[in-house]
C-alpha positions in Angstrom: -102.3 -113.7 37.7 -99.8 -113.4 40.5 -96.5 -115.3 40.1 -96.3 -118.2 42.6 -93.5 -120.5 43.6 -94.5 -124.0 42.5 -92.5 -125.5 45.4 -95.0 -123.9 47.8 -98.2 -123.7 45.9 -100.0 -126.7 44.2 -100.7 -125.7 40.6 -100.1 -127.2 37.2 -101.7 -126.3 33.9 -104.3 -129.1 34.3 -104.9 -129.0 38.0 -104.5 -126.7 41.0 -105.4 -126.2 44.6 -108.9 -124.7 45.0 -107.4 -122.0 47.3 -105.5 -120.6 44.3 -108.6 -120.1 42.1 -108.3 -116.6 40.6 -104.6 -116.5 41.2 -103.3 -119.1 38.8 -104.5 -120.6 35.6 -105.5 -124.3 35.5 -108.1 -126.5 33.8 -109.5 -127.8 37.1 -109.3 -126.8 40.8 -109.7 -129.3 43.6 -109.7 -129.1 47.4 -106.9 -131.1 49.0 -107.8 -134.3 50.8 -106.3 -134.6 54.3 -103.9 -137.5 54.8 -101.0 -138.4 57.0 -97.5 -139.8 56.3 -97.3 -143.4 57.6 -93.8 -144.3 56.5 -90.8 -143.5 58.6 -89.5 -141.2 55.9 -91.3 -140.3 52.6 -89.4 -138.9 49.7 -91.1 -135.9 48.0 -90.1 -136.0 44.4 -90.1 -133.5 41.5 -92.2 -135.8 39.3 -94.3 -139.0 39.8 -91.5 -141.4 38.9 -89.1 -143.5 41.0 -86.1 -142.0 39.2 -87.2 -138.4 39.7 -85.1 -136.2 42.0 -85.9 -135.9 45.7 -86.6 -132.3 46.7 -87.3 -133.0 50.3 -88.8 -135.5 52.7 -91.8 -135.8 55.0 -91.6 -137.7 58.3 -93.9 -140.2 60.0 -97.0 -138.3 61.3 -96.6 -135.3 59.1 -100.0 -134.1 57.8 -100.4 -133.5 54.0 -103.1 -132.5 51.5 -103.6 -134.7 48.5 -104.6 -133.1 45.3 -104.3 -136.1 43.0 -103.8 -139.8 43.3 -103.0 -141.6 40.1 -100.9 -144.7 39.0 -99.3 -145.2 42.4 -98.3 -141.6 43.0 -99.9 -138.8 45.0 -99.4 -135.1 44.4 -99.3 -133.6 47.8 -98.5 -130.5 49.8 -96.9 -130.9 53.2 -98.8 -128.8 55.8 -95.8 -128.2 58.1 -93.8 -126.2 55.5 -96.0 -126.0 52.5 -93.7 -128.0 50.2 -95.4 -129.5 47.1 -94.4 -132.7 45.3 -95.0 -136.3 44.6 -94.9 -139.3 47.0 -95.7 -142.9 46.6 -99.3 -143.4 47.5 -98.3 -146.3 49.8 -96.9 -143.8 52.4 -100.3 -142.2 53.0 -102.9 -143.0 55.6 -105.8 -141.4 57.4 -105.6 -138.8 60.1 -107.4 -141.1 62.5 -105.6 -140.1 65.7 -104.3 -136.9 67.2 -100.5 -137.0 67.7 -99.5 -136.6 71.3 -95.7 -136.8 71.2 -92.7 -136.1 68.9 -89.5 -138.0 68.6 -86.8 -135.8 70.2 -83.6 -137.7 69.5 -82.0 -138.0 66.0 -83.1 -141.7 65.6 -85.0 -144.2 67.6 -86.4 -147.7 67.3 -89.8 -149.3 67.4 -90.3 -152.6 69.2 -93.2 -155.1 68.9 -93.6 -154.8 72.6 -92.1 -153.1 75.7 -88.8 -154.9 75.7 -85.5 -153.6 74.1 -84.4 -157.2 73.6 -87.2 -157.8 71.1 -86.2 -157.6 67.4 -87.1 -154.1 66.2 -90.1 -153.5 63.9 -89.0 -150.1 62.6 -87.2 -146.9 63.3 -88.2 -143.2 63.3 -86.4 -139.9 62.9 -86.4 -136.9 65.1 -89.5 -134.8 64.3 -91.8 -137.8 63.8 -95.2 -137.4 65.4 -96.8 -140.4 67.2 -99.8 -141.0 69.4 -99.1 -142.5 72.8 -101.9 -144.7 74.1 -100.2 -146.1 77.2 -97.0 -146.8 79.1 -95.1 -149.8 80.3 -91.9 -150.6 82.2 -89.6 -153.6 81.7 -86.5 -154.1 83.8 -86.5 -150.4 84.7 -86.8 -149.1 81.1 -89.9 -147.0 80.4 -91.8 -147.4 77.1 -94.5 -145.5 75.4 -97.1 -147.7 73.7 -98.5 -146.8 70.2 -101.9 -147.7 68.6 -100.1 -150.4 66.5 -99.1 -152.2 69.7 -95.5 -151.2 69.2 -93.4 -149.6 71.8 -90.9 -146.8 71.8 -88.4 -145.6 74.5 -90.3 -143.0 76.5 -87.2 -140.9 77.0 -86.9 -140.5 73.2 -90.2 -138.6 73.1 -91.5 -135.2 74.2 -95.1 -133.9 74.2 -96.2 -132.1 71.1 -95.9 -128.4 71.6 -93.0 -128.6 74.0 -90.0 -126.9 72.4 -86.3 -126.7 73.3 -84.7 -123.3 73.8 -81.6 -123.7 71.7 -82.0 -124.8 68.1 -78.3 -124.9 67.7 -78.0 -127.6 70.4 -80.5 -129.7 68.4 -78.4 -129.3 65.3 -75.3 -130.4 67.2 -77.0 -133.7 68.0 -76.8 -134.5 64.3 -73.0 -134.4 64.1 -71.9 -137.4 62.1 -75.2 -137.9 60.3 -74.7 -138.7 56.6 -75.3 -135.9 54.1 -78.2 -136.6 51.8 -79.4 -134.3 49.0 -83.0 -133.6 49.8 -82.7 -135.3 53.1 -84.7 -134.0 56.1 -84.4 -136.7 58.7 -82.0 -138.2 61.2 -81.1 -140.9 58.6 -79.7 -138.4 56.2 -80.0 -134.7 55.9 -78.9 -131.7 53.8 -77.9 -128.2 54.8 -81.3 -126.5 54.8 -83.0 -129.7 56.1 -80.7 -129.5 59.2 -81.7 -125.9 59.8 -85.4 -126.6 59.3 -85.6 -129.7 61.5 -83.5 -128.2 64.3 -85.8 -125.1 64.3 -88.9 -127.2 64.2 -87.8 -128.9 67.5 -87.3 -125.4 68.9 -90.9 -124.5 68.0 -90.1 -122.5 64.9 -91.6 -123.4 61.5 -89.3 -122.2 58.7 -89.3 -122.9 55.0 -87.4 -125.7 53.5 -84.8 -124.6 50.9 -81.8 -122.5 51.5 -82.9 -119.7 49.2 -86.3 -119.5 51.0 -84.5 -119.5 54.4 -82.1 -116.7 53.2 -85.1 -114.6 52.4 -87.4 -115.2 55.4 -85.7 -116.4 58.6 -85.2 -113.7 61.2 -83.5 -110.5 60.1 -80.6 -109.7 57.7 -77.3 -109.3 59.5 -74.2 -107.4 58.6 -71.4 -109.2 60.5 -68.8 -106.5 59.8 -65.1 -106.9 58.9 -63.8 -110.5 59.1 -67.3 -111.6 60.2 -66.6 -110.4 63.7 -70.2 -109.7 64.5 -71.4 -113.3 64.2 -72.6 -115.3 67.2 -74.1 -118.6 68.1 -77.3 -119.2 66.1 -76.6 -116.9 63.3 -77.1 -118.3 59.8 -74.5 -117.9 57.0 -75.5 -118.4 53.4 -73.8 -119.2 50.2 -75.5 -119.8 46.8 -77.4 -123.1 47.5 -75.9 -123.6 51.0 -76.5 -122.6 54.6 -74.5 -123.1 57.8 -75.3 -122.5 61.5 -72.8 -120.7 63.7 -72.1 -122.5 66.9 -69.9 -119.6 68.2 -68.2 -116.6 66.6 -65.6 -118.8 64.9 -67.1 -122.2 64.2 -70.1 -123.5 62.2 -72.0 -126.7 61.9 -73.5 -127.7 58.5 -74.5 -130.7 56.5 -72.1 -130.6 53.6 -70.9 -132.4 50.5 -67.3 -132.0 51.4 -67.3 -134.4 54.4 -70.7 -135.9 53.4 -71.6 -135.5 57.0 -73.1 -133.0 59.4 -69.8 -131.6 60.7 -68.1 -128.7 62.5 -65.8 -126.4 60.5 -63.9 -123.3 61.3 -65.4 -120.2 59.9 -62.3 -119.0 58.0 -61.6 -122.5 56.7 -65.1 -122.9 55.4 -65.1 -119.5 53.7 -61.8 -120.2 52.0 -62.8 -123.8 50.9 -66.3 -123.0 49.7 -65.1 -119.7 48.1 -62.6 -121.5 46.0 -65.3 -123.5 44.2 -68.5 -121.5 44.6 -67.7 -118.0 45.7 -68.1 -116.1 48.9 -71.0 -115.8 51.4 -74.2 -114.3 49.9 -75.8 -113.2 53.2 -76.3 -113.6 56.9 -79.5 -113.9 59.0 -80.1 -113.7 62.8 -83.2 -115.9 63.7 
């Protein structure tokens, strides 16, 4: 049998993804049932318990495969990045419509109709996928209408498949967003979640955790003495952490020091992080 990363392949001793038959050992193999995330943000946990740690999050409109549904929990694999874990089964719905647009601002609101004066009915993060069924205008503000009858600001959406050119610019829109371990949304995000979501908006699908990113994104980079070869968009890794260079001397990262997405000087970050966790472990150019 070939060794598989359980974060990216659905297998346990009792149950596994049918696509892994012959590659992993399990008592039973099943085909994943297609489903879609219907909550604004869904925590993907290590185990089917409310006190289990959160590994990552899925966003509204994300497609998943369900391998087991038992006692209020579903064992799923996210199709966008392949991450495997457990979600509350209440966050799942049918893939009954094709998404047409994606939220393109860090956070936005849902209204019960096309009027920003209405009390909101919900909120969505950047990266959430919605189906627009119509449009409306009220007092000069343009709205997109959803199948639920709710409305969302049209300017906060872009068509599915339309990517921005500069992923770093996307990351910079998250400045001031709270740090959240396992967070992958505009409501709270961690270091690798910031990289993944920003690159998603730029049309690049990358893996979720920093160790995966350090092994797969772009090409390895030797920045030379004093990191003089770094430029905007390069990734700088430490054990368990990643930052995005905004220029040759400054980075942006979601970090536990400020508990925010924040800018930090390169030399200051290397000294501060090195004091506790050691020096950088690698560099990649996407």
